N, C-alpha and C positions, 0 to 999 in steps of 0.2 A: 592266290592267296595275296599276292604282292598288291594286286589291283584294289583289293578290298581295304588294305590298311590305310591308304589315304583318304578313301571315303569315310572311313570310321572317324579319322581325325577331323574332317571337315564337319561331320555330324556332331561331334563333341564341341567344336569351336562355335558352331551356330547355336547350339543349345546353351552354352555357357551364359551369354549375356542375358538371356531371358530369365535365368535363375538369379543372376546378380541384380537384376532390376526389381525383384520381388521385395518390397520394403517390409521390415518386421512389424507386427502389429503394435499400435500405440498402446502404452500403458494407460490405465484409467486417469491417473494424475495429469499426463500429458494431454489427453483428450480434453480434460477440463480446462486447460490453459488455451486451447484453440479459440480464437475469436478477438474481439475488441476490447481492450481495458482502459480504464482511466489511469493516467499517468500524472502524478503531482508531487508537490512539495508538502511538507507537514502543515504549512499555514493555509494551504490550498488557495493561495493567490496566483499560483502558476499551475495550470491545468491543461493537458492535452491528451492524446489517445495513442495507444500502441496496439497494433494488430498482429497477434501471433499466428503463425501459420506452420503447417507440418511439412511443407516443402524444404528440401535441403538447401542449405546456403553454403557459402565458402567454409564457414565453420558453424556447426550447429544447424539449427532450422531458421527459417526466415522470419524476420520481425519487421514491420514497418510502422514508422510513426507518422503522424499528421503533419501538414506543412508548417504549422507553427512550433512544433515541439523543439527544433534545433535553436530557434531564438529564445525560447524560455530555458532550455537546458543544453548549452553547447556541447556537452559530451554525447549527446544523441548522435550527432554527425558521424561519430566513429564507431557506432554500434551496427554490426552487420548480422548478428545471429543470435540465437538463445539456445539454452539447454536446460532441462529439468526433468526429473529430480537428479540432482548430484549432491550427495551428502545432505539430502533433504533442502538444498538451496536452489533458487532460480538465478542463472547467470545470464547477463547480458554481455556479449563477447565482441571484441575488436576483430579486426582482420587477421590477427595473428593468434586468435583463440584465447587471448588474455580477457580476464573478467574485469570490465570496466564498472560493473555494479553487480552486488550479490544480495538477492532478495531472500528473506525468510518469511514464511507464513505465519502471521501473528493470530489470525483467526480465519475462519472459512471465508475465502474469497478475498482477503485483504493480505498483502505482503508490504513489508517495510524494509528499507535498506539504508543504514547510516552510511553516508558516502563522503570520504575526504573532499574538502573544498567546495562541496555542494550542499551538504546538510542531509536530512533525513528524507528519502524518496519514498513514494507509496505507489502501489499498483492496486487498483480495486476493480473486481469484475462488475458490470452494470447494475446487477442486483444489489451488491453491497455499497457501491457508490451512490445508488439513488433509493435508499430505503425509504418506507413510509415514515413521514416526520409527524412526530406527535405535535399536537397543538401546544403552544407555550403555557397555557393555563394548566396543562396537567403535569408540567414540570416545575412551575413556579411553587415556591415554598421555602422552608428553612432546610439548609443543607450544611453538613460539616465535611471539611476537608481533612482526610485522615492519612498518615504515613501507612506503609505496609505492616508495620508492626502494631498498628492500632492507635498510635499516639495522634491526638487532635492538633491540627495545625491552625484551623480558623473555622469560624462559623459564618455562613452567608445567608442573606435573605434574597432570593431570586423573585422578582416581581414580574407582572405582565405589563408594567407601565412602559410605553415607548420612551427610549432615551437615545439620541442621536442615531447611530448606526445599529442599535440592538434595543435591548430592554434593561430597564434600571436593576442594579445590583446594589446592596449595601453590605458593608463589612461590619460584623458585630464585634462588640468589645472583647478584649482578651486574645486577639489574634496574635500568632507568632510573628516576631519582628521582621523575619525574612519575607513572610507573605504580606504583611501590612504595608511595607515599602513599595510593593508593586502597585498598591493603590487600584485594585480592581473596582471598576464603576459599572461595567455593563457585561451582559451575556446575550447569547442568541443560540438558536438551533440551526445547524447547518448541515444538510444531507444526512440527518440521522445522528450527527454528533452534537455534543454540548460544549459551547465555546465561551470561556471566560476571558474577557478583554482587559487588560491592565491599562494604567495611564500611560506608560511606557512599556516598550519591548514587545516581544512575541506573545500572541495569544495562547492560552492553555486549551487544549482540546481533550475531549473525554468521549469514551465510547460506552454505550449503555450495556451494563451486565444484566440487570433485572430492573423491574419498575422502582426500585429503592437505592440503586447505587450505579455509579459510572466510574470507569477506570481511565486515567490519564494515558495518553499516547503520545509519543512512542513509550513503550514499556521501558521502566528502569529497574535497577536492582531493588530500590527502595520505592515500590509501586505505590503511586498516590491515588486515592480514590475519594470520590464525593458519595456521601451516604445521607439519605433523607432523614430528618429529624422528626 
């Protein structure tokens, strides 16, 4: 009996690692994250890619950014892993497991993360980042800018006439003073988004809700929409 006891211990010891190496099955939401995603700022003038993997990292799972990412977004150099979902959020983690970026899914395949000292960051899967773009002629026409409560802010005429880097836009009389001072003069379609370009300041970007309405992104408490007239 004494000889069998050490043999039993060896058998248990040899069996333990095999059991420990069996990874738990991935949840459906995690499976959907595996692969290469577009990583960008809200204006989409800074774009690179992030590849999410199921392999374990020092913290969370592995994520790899393309070579230009760290130059566009310096915080990327400190990201070593990711985890999702955690409180329905997607976290990009540093070596200590602290979240450097916290993404929430705003629509299927699109995540956004308001990030201190950086601005709003976006993650989009390839299908969401490169949707079939409508021809401008289908979008051109008269549109009204509305607050979430339905209050009218401004009427625009979007034309298919080329103007500098986009298409010509005219602001109609009676525009709210806060909108009028932005002096919107151009618009364009960019990877499925409708972009209004002011004379100064950041462009306003909208995602399509249906054929007759678009919602401004990133979302705000007082959600702004464009509605066809």
